[in-house]
Backbone and ligand atoms as CSV (ligand in chain L), in Angstrom:
chain,resi,resn,atom,element,x,y,z
A,1,MET,N,N,28.450,42.567,2.635
A,1,MET,CA,C,27.021,42.100,2.282
A,1,MET,C,C,27.218,40.996,1.158
A,2,GLN,N,N,28.489,40.863,0.731
A,2,GLN,CA,C,28.500,39.724,-0.342
A,2,GLN,C,C,28.185,38.341,0.145
A,3,PRO,N,N,28.505,37.926,1.276
A,3,PRO,CA,C,28.178,36.624,1.777
A,3,PRO,C,C,26.656,36.428,1.717
A,4,ALA,N,N,25.958,37.399,2.193
A,4,ALA,CA,C,24.493,37.259,2.350
A,4,ALA,C,C,23.846,37.049,0.905
A,5,LYS,N,N,24.468,37.747,-0.075
A,5,LYS,CA,C,23.942,37.527,-1.440
A,5,LYS,C,C,24.376,36.300,-2.066
A,6,ASP,N,N,25.460,35.692,-1.629
A,6,ASP,CA,C,25.892,34.241,-1.926
A,6,ASP,C,C,24.975,33.376,-1.440
A,7,ARG,N,N,24.549,33.503,-0.211
A,7,ARG,CA,C,23.644,32.553,0.410
A,7,ARG,C,C,22.279,32.539,-0.273
A,8,PHE,N,N,21.878,33.840,-0.660
A,8,PHE,CA,C,20.596,33.903,-1.298
A,8,PHE,C,C,20.579,33.074,-2.652
A,9,GLY,N,N,21.737,33.352,-3.406
A,9,GLY,CA,C,22.025,32.596,-4.527
A,9,GLY,C,C,21.916,31.086,-4.313
A,10,LEU,N,N,22.622,30.645,-3.427
A,10,LEU,CA,C,22.525,29.198,-3.045
A,10,LEU,C,C,21.191,28.649,-2.717
A,11,ILE,N,N,20.386,29.476,-1.946
A,11,ILE,CA,C,18.954,29.106,-1.566
A,11,ILE,C,C,18.196,28.962,-2.865
A,12,VAL,N,N,18.285,29.982,-3.741
A,12,VAL,CA,C,17.457,29.936,-4.973
A,12,VAL,C,C,17.938,28.764,-5.907
A,13,THR,N,N,19.151,28.493,-5.833
A,13,THR,CA,C,19.625,27.296,-6.676
A,13,THR,C,C,19.107,25.918,-6.098
A,14,LEU,N,N,19.305,25.835,-4.764
A,14,LEU,CA,C,18.689,24.662,-3.978
A,14,LEU,C,C,17.188,24.435,-4.240
A,15,THR,N,N,16.361,25.588,-4.245
A,15,THR,CA,C,15.076,25.564,-4.369
A,15,THR,C,C,14.618,24.987,-5.761
A,16,MET,N,N,15.410,25.593,-6.704
A,16,MET,CA,C,15.227,25.249,-8.106
A,16,MET,C,C,15.534,23.682,-8.417
A,17,VAL,N,N,16.496,23.257,-7.774
A,17,VAL,CA,C,16.922,21.670,-7.861
A,17,VAL,C,C,15.861,20.973,-7.292
A,18,PHE,N,N,15.282,21.331,-6.164
A,18,PHE,CA,C,14.384,20.540,-5.451
A,18,PHE,C,C,13.015,20.573,-6.307
A,19,THR,N,N,12.609,21.726,-6.745
A,19,THR,CA,C,11.422,21.887,-7.557
A,19,THR,C,C,11.533,20.965,-8.762
A,20,MET,N,N,12.619,20.989,-9.455
A,20,MET,CA,C,12.862,20.290,-10.648
A,20,MET,C,C,12.854,18.840,-10.438
A,21,SER,N,N,13.427,18.325,-9.387
A,21,SER,CA,C,13.570,16.971,-8.895
A,21,SER,C,C,12.104,16.526,-8.615
A,22,PHE,N,N,11.253,17.246,-8.075
A,22,PHE,CA,C,9.893,16.991,-7.774
A,22,PHE,C,C,9.155,16.721,-9.128
A,23,PHE,N,N,9.453,17.731,-10.011
A,23,PHE,CA,C,8.812,17.728,-11.432
A,23,PHE,C,C,9.151,16.448,-12.156
A,24,VAL,N,N,10.300,16.196,-12.173
A,24,VAL,CA,C,10.882,14.964,-12.855
A,24,VAL,C,C,10.301,13.665,-12.345
A,25,THR,N,N,10.279,13.659,-10.968
A,25,THR,CA,C,9.763,12.380,-10.240
A,25,THR,C,C,8.360,12.276,-10.694
A,26,GLY,N,N,7.557,13.441,-10.790
A,26,GLY,CA,C,6.137,13.435,-11.165
A,26,GLY,C,C,5.901,12.914,-12.431
A,27,VAL,N,N,6.772,13.421,-13.375
A,27,VAL,CA,C,6.531,13.071,-14.902
A,27,VAL,C,C,6.778,11.602,-15.032
A,28,PHE,N,N,7.977,11.008,-14.465
A,28,PHE,CA,C,8.259,9.726,-14.744
A,28,PHE,C,C,7.332,8.711,-13.807
A,29,GLY,N,N,7.033,9.283,-12.689
A,29,GLY,CA,C,6.020,8.397,-11.731
A,29,GLY,C,C,4.808,8.222,-12.498
A,30,ALA,N,N,4.387,9.151,-13.232
A,30,ALA,CA,C,3.008,8.928,-13.999
A,30,ALA,C,C,2.975,7.751,-14.963
A,31,ASP,N,N,4.066,7.632,-15.463
A,31,ASP,CA,C,4.306,6.500,-16.524
A,31,ASP,C,C,4.446,5.026,-15.920
A,32,GLN,N,N,4.662,5.152,-14.625
A,32,GLN,CA,C,4.957,3.816,-14.009
A,32,GLN,C,C,3.565,3.353,-13.429
A,33,PRO,N,N,3.363,2.130,-13.943
A,33,PRO,CA,C,2.000,1.582,-13.453
A,33,PRO,C,C,2.121,1.006,-11.982
A,34,GLU,N,N,1.174,1.231,-11.181
A,34,GLU,CA,C,1.194,0.805,-9.911
A,34,GLU,C,C,1.380,-0.666,-9.775
A,35,GLN,N,N,2.235,-0.947,-8.710
A,35,GLN,CA,C,2.252,-2.560,-8.651
A,35,GLN,C,C,1.052,-3.061,-8.064
A,36,VAL,N,N,0.702,-4.160,-8.824
A,36,VAL,CA,C,-0.544,-4.879,-8.467
A,36,VAL,C,C,-0.189,-6.282,-7.883
A,37,ILE,N,N,-0.741,-6.475,-6.627
A,37,ILE,CA,C,-0.518,-7.693,-5.927
A,37,ILE,C,C,-1.832,-8.420,-5.802
A,38,LYS,N,N,-1.840,-9.703,-6.558
A,38,LYS,CA,C,-3.078,-10.492,-6.608
A,38,LYS,C,C,-3.081,-11.370,-5.279
A,39,ILE,N,N,-4.115,-11.330,-4.679
A,39,ILE,CA,C,-4.334,-12.170,-3.494
A,39,ILE,C,C,-5.714,-12.971,-3.622
A,40,THR,N,N,-5.710,-14.155,-3.324
A,40,THR,CA,C,-6.870,-14.932,-3.374
A,40,THR,C,C,-7.354,-15.252,-1.854
A,41,ALA,N,N,-8.692,-15.227,-1.560
A,41,ALA,CA,C,-9.329,-15.574,-0.290
A,41,ALA,C,C,-10.162,-16.679,-0.427
A,42,LYS,N,N,-9.924,-17.615,0.577
A,42,LYS,CA,C,-10.899,-18.744,0.708
A,42,LYS,C,C,-10.912,-19.343,2.174
A,43,LYS,N,N,-11.815,-19.976,2.489
A,43,LYS,CA,C,-11.857,-20.566,3.880
A,43,LYS,C,C,-10.664,-21.303,4.239
A,44,PHE,N,N,-9.899,-21.015,5.142
A,44,PHE,CA,C,-9.785,-19.747,5.867
A,44,PHE,C,C,-8.371,-19.260,5.758
A,45,GLU,N,N,-8.174,-18.720,4.508
A,45,GLU,CA,C,-6.817,-18.240,4.330
A,45,GLU,C,C,-6.719,-17.271,3.148
A,46,TYR,N,N,-5.666,-16.463,3.153
A,46,TYR,CA,C,-5.391,-15.644,2.085
A,46,TYR,C,C,-4.195,-16.229,1.543
A,47,SER,N,N,-4.036,-16.067,0.151
A,47,SER,CA,C,-2.757,-16.455,-0.477
A,47,SER,C,C,-2.388,-15.515,-1.531
A,48,PRO,N,N,-1.121,-14.938,-1.307
A,48,PRO,CA,C,-0.263,-15.154,-0.260
A,48,PRO,C,C,-0.712,-14.521,1.103
A,49,ASN,N,N,-0.254,-15.003,2.192
A,49,ASN,CA,C,-0.544,-14.411,3.514
A,49,ASN,C,C,0.469,-13.631,4.036
A,50,GLU,N,N,1.582,-13.516,3.360
A,50,GLU,CA,C,2.697,-12.568,3.804
A,50,GLU,C,C,3.038,-11.792,2.607
A,51,ILE,N,N,3.023,-10.389,2.729
A,51,ILE,CA,C,3.126,-9.563,1.488
A,51,ILE,C,C,4.134,-8.481,1.922
A,52,ARG,N,N,5.218,-8.278,1.077
A,52,ARG,CA,C,6.186,-7.356,1.239
A,52,ARG,C,C,5.984,-6.067,0.405
A,53,ILE,N,N,5.882,-4.969,0.980
A,53,ILE,CA,C,5.806,-3.777,0.199
A,53,ILE,C,C,6.606,-2.662,0.678
A,54,LYS,N,N,6.981,-1.660,-0.172
A,54,LYS,CA,C,7.819,-0.586,0.277
A,54,LYS,C,C,7.007,0.678,0.884
A,55,MET,N,N,7.665,1.173,1.779
A,55,MET,CA,C,7.043,2.379,2.541
A,55,MET,C,C,6.894,3.478,1.557
A,56,GLY,N,N,5.670,4.211,1.521
A,56,GLY,CA,C,5.308,5.321,0.872
A,56,GLY,C,C,5.215,5.032,-0.617
A,57,VAL,N,N,5.157,3.764,-1.207
A,57,VAL,CA,C,4.974,3.469,-2.516
A,57,VAL,C,C,3.566,2.873,-2.545
A,58,PRO,N,N,2.658,3.492,-3.507
A,58,PRO,CA,C,1.445,2.890,-3.612
A,58,PRO,C,C,1.341,1.641,-4.275
A,59,VAL,N,N,0.643,0.711,-3.673
A,59,VAL,CA,C,0.367,-0.530,-4.393
A,59,VAL,C,C,-1.210,-0.970,-4.427
A,60,VAL,N,N,-1.482,-1.902,-5.300
A,60,VAL,CA,C,-2.970,-2.193,-5.371
A,60,VAL,C,C,-3.001,-3.695,-5.012
A,61,PHE,N,N,-3.916,-3.813,-4.026
A,61,PHE,CA,C,-4.039,-5.398,-3.824
A,61,PHE,C,C,-5.310,-5.652,-4.586
A,62,GLU,N,N,-5.267,-6.769,-5.349
A,62,GLU,CA,C,-6.366,-7.211,-6.049
A,62,GLU,C,C,-6.832,-8.484,-5.663
A,63,PHE,N,N,-8.081,-8.527,-4.934
A,63,PHE,CA,C,-8.518,-9.660,-4.406
A,63,PHE,C,C,-9.686,-10.388,-5.063
A,64,THR,N,N,-9.528,-11.713,-5.068
A,64,THR,CA,C,-10.694,-12.587,-5.528
A,64,THR,C,C,-10.859,-13.661,-4.499
A,65,SER,N,N,-12.208,-13.955,-4.423
A,65,SER,CA,C,-12.552,-15.082,-3.442
A,65,SER,C,C,-12.872,-16.332,-4.169
A,66,LEU,N,N,-12.433,-17.462,-3.635
A,66,LEU,CA,C,-12.581,-18.789,-4.280
A,66,LEU,C,C,-13.883,-19.465,-3.832
A,67,ASP,N,N,-14.445,-18.950,-2.886
A,67,ASP,CA,C,-15.664,-19.635,-2.315
A,67,ASP,C,C,-16.787,-18.706,-1.926
A,68,ARG,N,N,-16.711,-17.991,-0.838
A,68,ARG,CA,C,-17.726,-17.261,-0.387
A,68,ARG,C,C,-17.229,-15.728,-0.039
A,69,VAL,N,N,-18.167,-14.900,0.418
A,69,VAL,CA,C,-17.741,-13.560,0.849
A,69,VAL,C,C,-16.720,-13.641,2.043
A,70,HIS,N,N,-15.694,-12.777,1.899
A,70,HIS,CA,C,-14.756,-12.672,2.964
A,70,HIS,C,C,-14.607,-11.119,3.091
A,71,GLY,N,N,-13.902,-10.808,4.239
A,71,GLY,CA,C,-13.511,-9.383,4.438
A,71,GLY,C,C,-12.007,-9.288,4.432
A,72,PHE,N,N,-11.492,-8.058,4.526
A,72,PHE,CA,C,-10.149,-7.814,4.577
A,72,PHE,C,C,-10.034,-6.585,5.281
A,73,THR,N,N,-9.282,-6.518,6.389
A,73,THR,CA,C,-9.032,-5.273,7.053
A,73,THR,C,C,-7.523,-5.235,7.655
A,74,VAL,N,N,-7.002,-4.012,7.791
A,74,VAL,CA,C,-5.715,-3.796,8.291
A,74,VAL,C,C,-5.806,-2.679,9.422
A,75,PRO,N,N,-6.149,-3.117,10.624
A,75,PRO,CA,C,-6.292,-1.990,11.630
A,75,PRO,C,C,-5.144,-1.238,11.845
A,76,GLY,N,N,-3.990,-1.681,11.596
A,76,GLY,CA,C,-2.695,-0.745,11.768
A,76,GLY,C,C,-2.389,0.266,10.560
A,77,LEU,N,N,-3.209,0.154,9.517
A,77,LEU,CA,C,-3.115,1.099,8.480
A,77,LEU,C,C,-4.389,1.784,8.217
A,78,GLY,N,N,-4.783,2.430,9.227
A,78,GLY,CA,C,-5.972,3.413,9.196
A,78,GLY,C,C,-7.344,2.687,9.070
A,79,GLY,N,N,-7.265,1.379,9.367
A,79,GLY,CA,C,-8.418,0.579,9.200
A,79,GLY,C,C,-9.074,0.385,7.715
A,80,ILE,N,N,-7.960,0.247,6.778
A,80,ILE,CA,C,-8.445,-0.024,5.417
A,80,ILE,C,C,-9.192,-1.289,5.444
A,81,ARG,N,N,-10.363,-1.422,4.761
A,81,ARG,CA,C,-10.991,-2.597,4.676
A,81,ARG,C,C,-11.799,-2.652,3.320
A,82,ALA,N,N,-12.117,-4.019,3.067
A,82,ALA,CA,C,-12.786,-4.339,1.819
A,82,ALA,C,C,-13.738,-5.478,2.029
A,83,THR,N,N,-14.604,-5.703,1.228
A,83,THR,CA,C,-15.518,-6.892,1.189
A,83,THR,C,C,-15.128,-7.561,-0.112
A,84,ILE,N,N,-14.736,-8.856,-0.060
A,84,ILE,CA,C,-14.345,-9.660,-1.201
A,84,ILE,C,C,-15.420,-10.717,-1.520
A,85,GLU,N,N,-15.972,-10.418,-2.709
A,85,GLU,CA,C,-17.027,-11.319,-3.088
A,85,GLU,C,C,-16.521,-12.267,-4.229
A,86,PRO,N,N,-17.069,-13.489,-4.250
A,86,PRO,CA,C,-16.732,-14.388,-5.346
A,86,PRO,C,C,-17.155,-13.958,-6.717
A,87,GLY,N,N,-16.434,-14.169,-7.643
A,87,GLY,CA,C,-16.633,-13.803,-9.038
A,87,GLY,C,C,-16.399,-12.326,-9.326
A,88,LYS,N,N,-15.817,-11.594,-8.359
A,88,LYS,CA,C,-15.604,-10.315,-8.550
A,88,LYS,C,C,-14.069,-9.967,-8.206
A,89,ILE,N,N,-13.596,-8.933,-8.848
A,89,ILE,CA,C,-12.134,-8.431,-8.381
A,89,ILE,C,C,-12.366,-7.175,-7.508
A,90,THR,N,N,-11.770,-7.320,-6.255
A,90,THR,CA,C,-11.909,-6.080,-5.356
A,90,THR,C,C,-10.526,-5.483,-5.220
A,91,GLN,N,N,-10.419,-4.224,-5.589
A,91,GLN,CA,C,-9.132,-3.525,-5.590
A,91,GLN,C,C,-8.964,-2.668,-4.337
A,92,VAL,N,N,-7.928,-2.730,-3.649
A,92,VAL,CA,C,-7.567,-1.900,-2.485
A,92,VAL,C,C,-6.271,-1.242,-2.733
A,93,ARG,N,N,-6.244,0.022,-2.628
A,93,ARG,CA,C,-4.922,0.829,-2.876
A,93,ARG,C,C,-4.295,1.024,-1.525
A,94,ILE,N,N,-3.047,0.765,-1.306
A,94,ILE,CA,C,-2.480,0.963,-0.097
A,94,ILE,C,C,-1.203,1.680,-0.227
A,95,VAL,N,N,-0.986,2.609,0.743
A,95,VAL,CA,C,0.263,3.366,0.858
A,95,VAL,C,C,0.677,3.351,2.265
A,96,ALA,N,N,1.591,2.622,2.527
A,96,ALA,CA,C,2.050,2.490,3.951
A,96,ALA,C,C,2.994,3.514,4.425
A,97,PRO,N,N,2.569,4.476,5.350
A,97,PRO,CA,C,3.333,5.538,5.783
A,97,PRO,C,C,4.613,5.231,6.560
A,98,LYS,N,N,4.607,4.103,7.252
A,98,LYS,CA,C,5.635,3.751,8.133
A,98,LYS,C,C,6.081,2.226,7.977
A,99,ALA,N,N,7.354,2.029,8.080
A,99,ALA,CA,C,7.952,0.697,8.047
A,99,ALA,C,C,7.446,-0.144,9.235
A,100,GLY,N,N,7.154,-1.378,9.033
A,100,GLY,CA,C,6.688,-2.385,10.247
A,100,GLY,C,C,6.012,-3.377,9.693
A,101,THR,N,N,5.442,-4.165,10.594
A,101,THR,CA,C,4.539,-5.338,10.207
A,101,THR,C,C,3.097,-5.133,10.609
A,102,TYR,N,N,2.277,-5.261,9.640
A,102,TYR,CA,C,0.837,-4.997,9.829
A,102,TYR,C,C,0.023,-6.264,9.634
A,103,GLU,N,N,-0.695,-6.555,10.694
A,103,GLU,CA,C,-1.569,-7.684,10.623
A,103,GLU,C,C,-2.786,-7.347,9.811
A,104,PHE,N,N,-3.344,-8.280,9.005
A,104,PHE,CA,C,-4.624,-8.100,8.477
A,104,PHE,C,C,-5.284,-9.488,8.647
A,105,HIS,N,N,-6.799,-9.160,8.597
A,105,HIS,CA,C,-7.647,-10.411,8.932
A,105,HIS,C,C,-8.922,-10.196,8.212
A,106,CYS,N,N,-9.659,-11.367,8.112
A,106,CYS,CA,C,-11.051,-11.291,7.635
A,106,CYS,C,C,-11.945,-10.789,8.739
A,107,ASP,N,N,-12.905,-9.872,8.501
A,107,ASP,CA,C,-13.692,-9.332,9.384
A,107,ASP,C,C,-15.240,-9.596,9.029
A,108,LEU,N,N,-15.393,-10.538,8.209
A,108,LEU,CA,C,-16.733,-10.924,7.864
A,108,LEU,C,C,-16.816,-12.584,8.161
A,109,PHE,N,N,-17.665,-12.812,9.356
A,109,PHE,CA,C,-17.635,-14.294,9.568
A,109,PHE,C,C,-17.873,-15.226,8.531
A,110,CYS,N,N,-16.917,-16.089,8.337
A,110,CYS,CA,C,-17.040,-17.111,7.236
A,110,CYS,C,C,-17.185,-18.445,7.538
A,111,GLY,N,N,-17.247,-18.807,8.764
A,111,GLY,CA,C,-17.337,-20.131,9.303
A,111,GLY,C,C,-16.339,-20.540,10.395
A,112,ASP,N,N,-16.319,-21.733,10.841
A,112,ASP,CA,C,-15.503,-22.290,11.860
A,112,ASP,C,C,-14.061,-22.213,11.256
A,113,GLY,N,N,-13.214,-21.332,11.876
A,113,GLY,CA,C,-11.944,-21.087,11.295
A,113,GLY,C,C,-11.719,-19.696,10.945
A,114,HIS,N,N,-12.705,-19.030,10.858
A,114,HIS,CA,C,-12.627,-17.526,10.497
A,114,HIS,C,C,-11.551,-16.799,11.242
A,115,GLU,N,N,-11.536,-17.001,12.523
A,115,GLU,CA,C,-10.532,-16.321,13.342
A,115,GLU,C,C,-9.158,-16.513,12.877
A,116,ASP,N,N,-8.881,-17.703,12.223
A,116,ASP,CA,C,-7.498,-18.018,11.748
A,116,ASP,C,C,-7.117,-17.355,10.478
A,117,MET,N,N,-8.064,-16.706,9.803
A,117,MET,CA,C,-8.008,-16.022,8.537
A,117,MET,C,C,-7.224,-14.860,8.623
A,118,THR,N,N,-5.842,-14.846,8.714
A,118,THR,CA,C,-4.954,-13.709,8.983
A,118,THR,C,C,-3.845,-13.741,8.026
A,119,GLY,N,N,-3.195,-12.689,7.978
A,119,GLY,CA,C,-1.852,-12.620,7.195
A,119,GLY,C,C,-1.182,-11.277,7.679
A,120,LYS,N,N,-0.055,-11.026,7.028
A,120,LYS,CA,C,0.725,-9.813,7.495
A,120,LYS,C,C,1.307,-9.072,6.202
A,121,ILE,N,N,1.322,-7.837,6.343
A,121,ILE,CA,C,1.943,-6.958,5.442
A,121,ILE,C,C,3.204,-6.437,5.973
A,122,ILE,N,N,4.385,-6.753,5.408
A,122,ILE,CA,C,5.669,-6.135,5.879
A,122,ILE,C,C,6.034,-5.133,5.090
A,123,VAL,N,N,6.209,-3.944,5.675
A,123,VAL,CA,C,6.590,-2.741,4.971
A,123,VAL,C,C,8.012,-2.315,5.287
A,124,GLU,N,N,8.677,-2.369,4.179
A,124,GLU,CA,C,10.128,-2.059,4.284
A,124,GLU,C,C,10.478,-0.693,3.893
A,125,GLU,N,N,11.506,-0.155,4.434
A,125,GLU,CA,C,11.820,1.257,4.304
A,125,GLU,C,C,12.420,1.382,2.824
L,1,CU,CU,CU,-13.978,-14.796,7.763
């Protein structure tokens, strides 16, 4: 019966180590400010239009418009969307669950060239 007891002890130890590592991550994670990525929108482009983020790490996109109202949507990431208005800061929080390249685009008609107002989010593991 000794081996079974040893196994139980091992499981308890592993559980404690996991619990503590989650706790420690939580404590230190709280002090870490979320990464803010500033993006400007204007006819008919976003700048930057290629954004690299890490999988599972929350980031905040902070949009401003330099001219008129624009939209922002990422169909591949649960249809996240926002309306970007001039003179305002619009924040969008993104946590990408999977690595890959996700296209985003303006979904509010902003003139001739609106269709070309696109960009991509590259999510790295
Ligand atoms: Cu547009």
